[in-house]
C-alpha positions as CSV (number, residue, x, y, z in Angstrom):
1,X,96.7,72.6,96.9
2,X,97.7,73.4,100.5
3,X,101.4,73.8,99.5
4,X,100.4,76.0,96.6
5,X,98.3,78.1,99.0
6,X,101.4,78.8,101.1
7,X,103.5,79.6,98.1
8,X,100.9,82.0,96.8
9,X,100.7,83.9,100.1
10,X,104.5,84.3,100.4
11,X,105.5,84.7,96.8
12,X,105.0,88.5,96.9
13,X,107.2,88.6,100.0
14,X,109.9,86.7,98.1
15,X,109.5,89.1,95.2
16,X,109.9,92.1,97.6
17,X,113.2,90.7,98.9
18,X,114.4,90.2,95.3
19,X,113.6,93.8,94.5
20,X,115.5,95.0,97.5
21,X,118.6,93.3,96.0
22,X,117.9,94.9,92.6
23,X,116.9,98.3,93.7
24,X,119.4,100.2,91.6
25,X,118.1,98.8,88.3
26,X,114.7,100.3,87.6
27,X,113.8,98.1,84.7
28,X,114.8,94.9,86.6
29,X,112.7,96.1,89.5
30,X,109.7,96.5,87.3
31,X,110.1,93.2,85.6
32,X,110.5,91.4,88.9
33,X,107.4,93.0,90.3
34,X,105.4,92.1,87.2
35,X,106.6,88.5,87.1
36,X,105.9,88.1,90.8
37,X,102.4,89.4,90.7
38,X,101.5,87.5,87.5
39,X,102.9,84.3,89.0
40,X,100.8,85.0,92.1
41,X,97.7,85.5,90.0
42,X,98.3,82.3,88.0
43,X,98.6,80.3,91.2
44,X,95.5,81.9,92.6
45,X,93.5,81.0,89.5
46,X,94.7,77.4,89.9
47,X,93.4,77.4,93.5
48,X,90.1,78.9,92.4
49,X,89.7,76.4,89.6
50,X,90.2,73.5,91.9
51,X,87.8,74.6,94.6
52,X,84.6,72.6,94.6
53,X,81.6,74.2,96.3
54,X,80.7,72.7,99.6
55,X,84.0,70.9,100.1
56,X,86.5,71.3,102.9
57,X,88.7,74.4,102.5
58,X,92.2,74.2,101.2
59,X,94.0,74.0,104.6
60,X,97.8,74.2,104.6
61,X,99.7,72.1,107.1
62,X,100.1,74.2,110.2
63,X,102.7,74.2,113.0
64,X,102.3,75.2,116.6
65,X,103.8,78.6,117.4
66,X,104.4,77.9,121.1
67,X,105.0,74.1,120.6
68,X,102.7,71.2,121.2
69,X,103.6,70.8,124.9
70,X,101.7,73.9,126.1
71,X,97.9,74.2,126.5
72,X,97.9,77.4,124.4
73,X,96.9,76.4,120.9
74,X,98.3,79.1,118.5
75,X,99.1,77.7,115.1
76,X,100.2,79.1,111.8
77,X,97.1,77.9,110.0
78,X,95.9,79.1,106.6
79,X,93.0,77.9,104.4
80,X,90.5,79.1,101.8
81,X,86.8,78.6,101.9
82,X,83.9,80.1,99.9
83,X,83.9,83.3,101.9
84,X,87.6,84.1,101.5
85,X,88.1,82.5,98.1
86,X,87.0,85.5,96.0
87,X,88.6,88.1,98.2
88,X,91.9,86.2,97.9
89,X,91.5,86.2,94.1
90,X,90.6,89.9,94.0
91,X,93.8,90.7,95.9
92,X,95.9,88.8,93.5
93,X,94.3,90.4,90.5
94,X,94.5,94.0,91.7
95,X,98.2,93.5,92.5
96,X,98.8,92.9,88.8
97,X,96.7,95.9,87.9
98,X,98.7,98.2,90.3
99,X,102.1,97.1,88.9
100,X,100.9,97.7,85.3
101,X,99.4,101.1,85.9
102,X,102.5,102.2,87.8
103,X,104.8,101.2,85.0
104,X,105.3,104.7,83.6
105,X,104.0,106.9,86.4
106,X,106.4,105.9,89.2
107,X,109.9,107.0,88.6
108,X,110.9,108.1,92.2
109,X,112.6,105.3,94.2
110,X,110.9,102.5,92.2
111,X,112.7,99.7,94.2
112,X,111.1,100.8,97.5
113,X,107.7,101.5,95.9
114,X,107.4,98.0,94.3
115,X,108.8,96.3,97.3
116,X,106.1,97.9,99.5
117,X,103.4,97.1,97.0
118,X,104.4,93.4,97.1
119,X,104.7,93.4,100.9
120,X,101.1,94.8,101.0
121,X,100.1,91.9,98.7
122,X,101.3,89.3,101.2
123,X,99.5,91.1,104.0
124,X,96.2,91.1,102.0
125,X,96.5,87.5,100.9
126,X,97.4,86.4,104.4
127,X,94.5,88.2,106.2
128,X,91.9,86.4,104.1
129,X,93.6,83.0,104.4
130,X,94.4,83.1,108.2
131,X,92.5,80.6,110.3
132,X,94.1,81.5,113.6
133,X,93.2,84.7,115.5
134,X,96.8,85.7,116.3
135,X,97.8,85.1,112.6
136,X,94.7,87.0,111.4
137,X,95.6,89.9,113.7
138,X,99.3,89.9,112.6
139,X,98.3,90.1,108.9
140,X,95.5,92.6,109.8
141,X,98.0,95.0,111.4
142,X,100.8,94.3,108.8
143,X,98.7,95.7,106.0
144,X,98.9,99.1,107.7
145,X,102.7,99.5,107.4
146,X,103.3,99.2,103.6
147,X,100.2,101.4,102.9
148,X,101.4,104.0,105.4
149,X,104.7,104.4,103.6
150,X,103.0,104.3,100.1
151,X,100.8,107.2,101.1
152,X,103.4,109.1,103.1
153,X,106.2,108.9,100.5
154,X,104.5,108.7,97.0
155,X,101.3,110.5,97.8
156,X,100.3,114.1,97.0
157,X,100.5,117.4,98.9
158,X,99.1,116.4,102.3
159,X,100.4,112.9,102.1
160,X,102.1,112.9,105.5
161,X,99.0,114.1,107.4
162,X,96.8,111.6,105.5
163,X,99.2,108.7,106.2
164,X,99.3,109.6,109.9
165,X,95.5,110.0,110.2
166,X,95.0,106.7,108.4
167,X,97.5,104.9,110.6
168,X,96.2,106.3,114.0
169,X,92.5,105.7,113.2
170,X,93.0,102.1,112.1
171,X,95.5,101.2,114.8
172,X,93.4,102.6,117.6
173,X,90.4,100.7,116.5
174,X,92.3,97.5,115.9
175,X,93.7,97.5,119.5
176,X,90.1,97.4,120.9
177,X,89.4,94.6,118.4
178,X,92.3,92.7,119.6
179,X,91.1,92.9,123.2
180,X,87.7,91.7,122.1
181,X,89.2,88.7,120.3
182,X,91.2,87.8,123.4
183,X,88.0,88.0,125.4
184,X,86.4,85.5,123.1
185,X,89.4,83.2,123.5
186,X,89.3,83.4,127.3
187,X,85.6,82.7,127.5
188,X,86.0,79.6,125.4
189,X,89.0,78.5,127.6
190,X,87.2,78.8,130.9
191,X,84.1,77.1,129.6
192,X,85.8,74.4,127.5
193,X,86.0,70.9,129.0
194,X,89.4,70.1,127.5
195,X,91.3,72.9,129.2
196,X,93.0,74.1,126.0
197,X,93.2,77.8,125.1
198,X,92.6,77.6,121.4
199,X,93.0,80.5,119.0
200,X,91.7,78.5,116.0
201,X,88.8,80.4,114.4
202,X,87.0,77.2,113.4
203,X,87.4,75.6,116.8
204,X,86.2,78.8,118.5
205,X,83.2,79.0,116.3
206,X,82.3,75.4,117.1
207,X,83.0,75.7,120.8
208,X,81.0,78.9,121.2
209,X,78.0,77.2,119.6
210,X,78.1,74.7,122.5
211,X,78.8,77.1,125.3
212,X,77.8,80.5,124.0
213,X,79.0,83.7,125.6
214,X,76.5,85.3,128.0
215,X,74.5,88.0,126.3
216,X,75.7,91.0,128.3
217,X,79.3,90.0,127.6
218,X,78.5,89.5,124.0
219,X,77.3,93.1,123.7
220,X,80.6,94.4,125.1
221,X,82.7,92.2,122.9
222,X,80.6,93.1,119.9
223,X,81.4,96.8,120.6
224,X,85.1,96.0,120.8
225,X,85.1,94.2,117.5
226,X,82.9,97.0,116.0
227,X,85.6,99.6,116.9
228,X,88.2,98.1,114.6
229,X,86.1,96.5,111.9
230,X,83.7,99.6,111.4
231,X,86.7,101.9,111.1
232,X,88.2,99.6,108.5
233,X,85.0,99.3,106.4
234,X,84.6,102.4,107.0
235,X,81.1,102.6,108.4
236,X,79.5,106.0,109.0
237,X,80.4,108.0,111.1
238,X,83.9,106.5,111.4
239,X,84.7,107.2,107.8
240,X,86.5,110.5,108.1
241,X,90.0,109.2,107.5
242,X,89.0,107.6,104.1
243,X,88.4,110.6,101.8
244,X,91.7,112.2,102.8
245,X,93.7,108.9,102.5
246,X,92.2,108.2,99.0
247,X,92.8,111.8,97.8
248,X,96.5,111.8,98.9
249,X,97.4,108.2,98.1
250,X,99.2,107.3,94.9
251,X,96.8,105.8,92.3
252,X,97.9,102.2,93.1
253,X,97.4,102.8,96.8
254,X,93.9,104.0,96.2
255,X,93.1,100.9,94.0
256,X,94.3,98.5,96.8
257,X,92.7,100.6,99.6
258,X,89.3,100.7,97.9
259,X,89.5,97.3,96.2
260,X,90.8,95.1,99.0
261,X,91.7,96.8,102.3
262,X,88.2,98.2,103.0
263,X,86.8,94.7,102.7
264,X,88.8,93.4,105.7
265,X,86.4,95.2,108.0
266,X,83.3,93.5,106.7
267,X,85.1,90.2,106.4
268,X,85.9,90.6,110.1
269,X,82.2,91.1,111.0
270,X,81.3,88.1,108.9
271,X,84.1,85.8,110.2
272,X,83.9,86.8,113.9
273,X,81.0,89.0,115.1
274,X,78.1,87.3,113.3
275,X,79.0,83.6,114.1
276,X,80.6,84.0,117.5
277,X,78.3,86.7,119.0
278,X,74.8,85.8,117.6
279,X,72.8,87.3,120.4
280,X,74.6,90.6,120.3
281,X,74.4,90.6,116.5
282,X,70.6,90.1,116.7
283,X,70.3,92.9,119.3
284,X,72.4,95.3,117.2
285,X,70.8,94.6,113.8
286,X,68.5,97.7,113.9
287,X,71.5,99.9,114.8
288,X,73.8,98.4,112.2
289,X,71.1,98.7,109.5
290,X,70.6,102.3,110.5
291,X,74.3,103.1,110.3
292,X,74.5,101.3,106.9
293,X,71.7,103.3,105.3
294,X,73.0,106.5,106.9
295,X,76.4,105.9,105.2
296,X,74.6,105.1,101.9
297,X,72.7,108.5,101.9
298,X,75.5,110.6,103.5
299,X,78.2,109.3,101.2
300,X,76.0,109.9,98.1
301,X,75.0,113.4,99.1
302,X,78.6,114.4,99.9
303,X,79.8,112.9,96.7
304,X,77.5,115.2,94.8
305,X,79.3,118.2,96.3
306,X,82.9,117.2,95.4
307,X,85.1,118.9,92.9
308,X,88.0,116.4,93.0
309,X,87.4,113.1,91.1
310,X,89.3,110.9,93.7
311,X,87.4,112.5,96.6
312,X,84.1,111.9,94.8
313,X,84.9,108.3,94.3
314,X,86.1,108.0,97.9
315,X,82.7,109.1,99.2
316,X,81.0,106.8,96.7
317,X,82.9,104.0,98.5
318,X,81.3,105.1,101.8
319,X,77.9,104.8,100.1
320,X,78.6,101.5,98.4
321,X,80.1,99.8,101.4
322,X,77.0,100.9,103.3
323,X,75.1,98.6,100.8
324,X,77.5,95.7,101.7
325,X,76.8,96.2,105.4
326,X,73.1,96.5,104.7
327,X,73.1,93.1,103.0
328,X,75.1,91.4,105.8
329,X,73.0,92.7,108.7
330,X,69.7,92.1,107.0
331,X,70.6,88.5,108.0
332,X,68.6,86.9,105.2
333,X,70.3,84.4,102.9
334,X,70.0,86.5,99.7
335,X,71.0,89.6,101.6
336,X,74.2,88.1,103.0
337,X,75.0,86.6,99.6
338,X,74.4,90.0,98.0
339,X,76.6,91.8,100.6
340,X,79.5,89.5,100.0
341,X,79.1,89.5,96.2
342,X,78.9,93.3,96.3
343,X,82.3,93.4,98.2
344,X,83.8,91.8,95.2
345,X,81.9,94.0,92.8
346,X,83.0,97.2,94.6
347,X,86.6,96.1,94.5
348,X,86.4,95.6,90.7
349,X,84.4,98.7,89.8
350,X,85.8,101.2,92.3
351,X,89.3,99.8,91.9
352,X,88.9,100.3,88.1
353,X,87.6,103.9,88.6
354,X,90.6,104.8,90.8
355,X,93.0,103.3,88.2
356,X,91.4,105.3,85.4
357,X,91.5,108.5,87.4
358,X,95.2,107.9,88.0
359,X,95.7,107.6,84.3
360,X,93.9,110.9,83.7
361,X,96.1,112.5,86.4
362,X,99.3,111.2,84.6
363,X,98.2,113.0,81.5
364,X,96.8,116.3,82.8
365,X,98.3,116.6,86.3
366,X,94.9,117.5,87.8
367,X,92.0,115.7,89.3
368,X,89.8,118.8,89.5
369,X,86.5,118.2,87.6
370,X,86.2,121.9,86.5
371,X,89.6,121.7,84.7
372,X,88.7,118.7,82.6
373,X,86.2,118.3,79.8
374,X,85.7,116.5,76.5
375,X,88.2,113.7,77.2
376,X,86.1,111.2,75.2
377,X,87.1,113.0,72.0
378,X,90.8,112.5,72.5
379,X,91.0,109.4,74.7
380,X,88.1,107.2,73.6
381,X,89.5,104.0,75.1
382,X,90.1,105.6,78.4
383,X,86.6,107.0,78.3
384,X,85.2,103.6,77.5
385,X,86.7,102.0,80.5
386,X,85.7,104.8,82.8
387,X,82.1,104.6,81.5
388,X,82.1,100.8,81.9
389,X,83.2,101.0,85.5
390,X,80.7,103.8,86.1
391,X,77.8,101.7,84.8
392,X,79.1,98.8,86.9
393,X,79.2,101.1,90.0
394,X,75.7,102.4,89.6
395,X,74.2,98.9,89.0
396,X,73.3,98.8,85.3
397,X,71.5,95.5,84.6
398,X,73.8,93.0,82.9
399,X,76.8,94.3,84.9
400,X,78.2,93.0,88.2
401,X,76.9,95.9,90.4
402,X,73.3,95.1,89.5
403,X,73.5,91.5,90.7
404,X,74.9,92.5,94.1
405,X,72.6,95.5,94.7
406,X,69.5,93.5,93.6
407,X,70.3,90.7,96.1
408,X,71.0,93.3,98.9
409,X,67.7,95.2,98.3
410,X,65.8,91.9,98.0
411,X,67.2,90.7,101.3
412,X,66.3,94.0,103.0
413,X,62.8,94.0,101.6
414,X,62.4,90.4,102.9
415,X,63.5,91.7,106.4
416,X,61.1,94.6,106.2
417,X,58.0,93.1,104.5
418,X,58.4,89.3,104.3
419,X,57.4,86.6,106.7
420,X,60.4,87.4,108.9
421,X,59.3,91.1,109.3
422,X,59.2,92.3,113.0
423,X,56.1,94.0,114.4
424,X,55.1,97.6,115.3
425,X,57.7,100.3,115.3
426,X,60.7,98.2,114.3
427,X,58.9,97.0,111.2
428,X,58.3,100.6,110.1
429,X,62.0,101.4,110.7
430,X,63.1,98.5,108.5
431,X,60.7,99.6,105.8
432,X,62.1,103.2,105.9
433,X,65.6,101.8,105.7
434,X,64.7,99.7,102.6
435,X,63.1,102.7,100.9
436,X,66.1,104.9,101.7
437,X,68.5,102.3,100.3
438,X,66.6,102.4,97.0
439,X,66.9,106.2,97.1
440,X,70.6,105.7,97.6
441,X,70.8,103.8,94.3
442,X,69.3,106.8,92.5
443,X,71.7,109.2,94.1
444,X,74.6,106.9,93.1
445,X,73.5,107.1,89.5
446,X,73.2,110.9,89.8
447,X,76.7,111.7,91.1
448,X,78.5,109.2,88.8
449,X,76.8,110.1,85.6
450,X,77.2,113.8,86.4
451,X,80.9,113.2,86.8
452,X,81.0,111.4,83.4
453,X,79.1,114.3,81.7
454,X,81.4,117.0,83.1
455,X,84.8,115.2,82.5
456,X,84.3,113.2,79.3
457,X,81.8,115.1,77.2
458,X,81.6,118.7,75.9
459,X,84.4,120.7,74.4
460,X,88.0,120.3,75.8
461,X,89.1,123.1,78.1
462,X,91.9,125.5,77.3
463,X,93.9,124.4,80.3
464,X,94.1,120.9,78.8
465,X,96.1,122.2,75.9
466,X,99.0,122.8,78.3
467,X,99.8,119.1,77.8
468,X,99.4,118.6,74.1
469,X,101.4,115.3,73.9
470,X,99.4,113.9,76.8
471,X,96.1,115.2,75.5
472,X,96.4,113.1,72.3
473,X,97.7,110.0,74.0
474,X,95.1,107.3,74.7
475,X,95.7,104.3,76.9
476,X,98.9,102.3,76.2
477,X,98.9,98.5,75.8
478,X,100.2,98.2,79.4
479,X,97.3,100.3,80.7
480,X,94.8,98.4,78.7
481,X,96.2,95.1,80.1
482,X,95.8,96.5,83.6
483,X,92.1,97.3,83.1
484,X,90.9,94.5,80.7
485,X,90.7,91.7,83.4
486,X,88.5,94.0,85.6
487,X,86.3,94.7,82.6
488,X,85.9,91.0,81.9
489,X,84.8,90.3,85.5
490,X,82.3,93.2,85.2
491,X,80.4,91.3,82.5
492,X,81.1,87.8,83.9
493,X,79.6,88.5,87.3
494,X,76.8,90.5,85.8
495,X,75.7,87.8,83.4
496,X,76.4,84.7,85.5
497,X,76.6,85.6,89.2
498,X,75.6,82.0,90.2
499,X,79.1,80.8,89.4
500,X,80.4,83.0,92.2
501,X,77.4,82.6,94.6
502,X,77.4,78.8,94.4
503,X,81.0,78.8,95.8
504,X,80.1,81.3,98.6
505,X,76.8,79.8,99.7
506,X,77.9,76.6,101.5
507,X,80.4,78.6,103.6
508,X,78.1,81.5,104.3
509,X,75.2,79.5,105.7
510,X,77.1,78.1,108.8
511,X,78.5,81.5,109.6
512,X,75.1,83.2,109.7
513,X,72.8,80.4,110.9
514,X,73.1,81.2,114.7
515,X,72.6,84.9,114.3
516,X,69.6,84.4,112.0
517,X,68.0,82.1,114.5
518,X,68.8,84.5,117.4
519,X,67.2,87.3,115.5
520,X,64.1,85.2,114.8
521,X,63.9,84.3,118.5
522,X,64.5,87.9,119.5
523,X,61.6,89.1,117.2
524,X,59.4,86.3,118.4
525,X,60.0,87.3,122.0
526,X,59.1,90.9,121.1
527,X,55.9,89.8,119.4
528,X,54.8,87.8,122.5
529,X,55.6,90.6,124.9
530,X,53.5,93.1,122.8
531,X,50.7,90.5,122.6
532,X,50.7,90.2,126.4
533,X,50.5,93.9,126.9
534,X,47.8,94.4,124.2
535,X,45.3,91.5,124.5
536,X,43.0,93.1,121.9
537,X,45.8,92.8,119.2
538,X,47.0,89.4,120.3
539,X,45.6,87.5,117.3
540,X,47.1,89.8,114.7
541,X,50.5,89.9,116.4
542,X,50.7,86.1,116.6
543,X,49.8,85.7,113.0
544,X,52.8,88.0,112.1
545,X,54.9,85.9,114.5
């Protein structure tokens, strides 16, 4: 399994190099890209099938980057656990989807296009498998380069501006994140008894539990990590690069951006901020929950005002990823599980929506909602997939989105009303956040179903008859093959989420335990302080505590 993990990560890179040698033969390029991504997916499925919940992660043999003789422990170390397992699998699956949906739509420089797509695949797989901070950061930054060129070369009218904005935003934030990660390493080095400067994520997590970072420094480091990870999510109000990038990117670029790359930010919070900075995480919980629910409501309201299908779905991502962050920073077991599960759900449903919108654009050369109508009459299979992914996105019971949103809201309600609820003003704030999150679900159903009504029902518009051959062409077998695995997962996760949760749970608990305890201690301290200031309410407050 460790050897297979290494092969899986670097197989797309090998495929990209092969494509560079075959760049003049378009059909050979396509076949190589498809064979590479399918082989990567097959290896990934074998890895997933052999993972037992609660066992040690698949850890590939590592080697020291600077040699064993130095006291700087930087290793090429990769592994999969219950947190990264499904994100790794989602990356492999969406790579196949992107190759299949690009089969007929990409005719300009296909060699470079598919090579960049596969390079991006290696970056995505590597960032979720990395177990060394330097390796994580290398893969984290590496994903920017292929997507920058995919947007800038194969995008739409404002592609160069969108690519530059995307690159500058994410690079600026990630530099602050790198400084924060180095600060964590240095703290551990100066407080560790063995005198080794380790960059191992697992060793740092263990070491900082024994000699935690002082709380004032934790807050500053948390802000540094926040800069890069929140932009990557993107968390409101640092989301402004996302709608433009989605609108201008080619369809495959939007699928990977929404399906995988936005998850790296939340993965970073879960892997670094929450376990390594528990006191800062506990102190920032109200702020993070506030930003999450602000993103939920803002993204939904702005989506209602959009006239471009891709832009509407882009703002829906701001709203849905707000739900993911809400679950994570509720810091309850069901909330965190729901947040991580919803990351996978969002990648499936929103990735599928962007893929279908790309197929609509290939036929009618427009994404404007007002120029489309009645597509269900002439492309019923396309309409079926769009409607399925829409129902998934809005959380219809029986589909994957419902399982994630239910757990997230349950976790938030536990935080606001359960035994772990805080006292006084903060308790009212948490209750308001929980109610607003439910309202965000209603808004999500509103803008998505309104989109379906305008585009797929009613009489076809006159402008659509400008493309008569396309208007009568439903999905091809290649396009159905691109969407069918996503549709299967929509039902699988919706009907049996425990299959996925059982593999996440053993890895999630150790990551969130310290922050959950810190939050409980923080709220207990608040309760005692209020009781001391208000002796007349002491009994009621201590009962809540």
